[in-house]
N, C-alpha and C positions, 0 to 999 in steps of 0.2 A: 912325797907325800901324795896320798890319794886325794882326789877331789871328791866333792860331795856327790856329783852325778855318777862317778864310778861306783861308789858305795851303794848308791840307790840301785844301780843296774845290777849289782851282784845279788841283791835281795829280791829281785823279780823272778818269776817262773819263765820257763823256756817259751811257753806259749805267748806269755805277755811280751817278751822280747821280739818275738818274731811278728806280732801284731804291730808294735811300736815301729819295727823297722820297715815294714811296708807302708805304715802311715807316713813315716819320715820320707822315704823315697817317692811317694806320691806327692807329698808337699814339696820336696825339692824339685820334681818336674814342674810342677805348678808355678814355683817361684821363679825357676828359670825362664819359663814362657812369659810370665809377667815382666821380668827384668828385660827380656829382647824385645818385647813388644812396646811397652810404655816406659820402662825404667823403674827402679825402685828408689825410694827416698834413702835407705840405708843398704847399699849392696854388701855390707858385711853380714847381713842375714843368711846370704848364700854360703859364706864361709862357714859360719857357725853351724848351719844345717847339715853340711858335708862332713863336718866333724862329728855331728851327732850320728849321722849314719854309720861312719867309721866305727864309733864307739859301740853302736849296738851290733854291727857286725863282728866286731872283735870278741866282744862278750859272748855272742853265740858260738863263734868258733872255738874259743878257748874251752867252752863247755863240752862241745863235740870231742875235742882233743882229751879232755879230762875223762870223758867216758869210754875212750877207746880201750880195747884190750891190749895187752902186752904184744900179741902177734900183729895187731893192727899198726901198733906204734912202731915196731920194728920195721914193718914193711913200708911205713911213711918215711923213716929214716933213710931207707936204702933208696927210695924215690928221690928224696931230697939231696942225698949224695951224688946220684947221677946227674943232677942238674947242673953240679958245679964245674 
């Protein structure tokens, strides 16, 4: 079952997703710094923010793959086969 956040991300534009990703990454860096210097009251914030960054990056990449041509997809498949 899809989560609410996943459904929200699907409705956003690509530019908005990229902006949110950069904002989330900068928040993550700041949170890591704060955690190392003085500690956080709730360290689970780091985990949640990492997951949010991963969700955003995954949605952006899935849109990139969806927009690829058949030729690009075929080339991508060949590259993936060589890695195994």
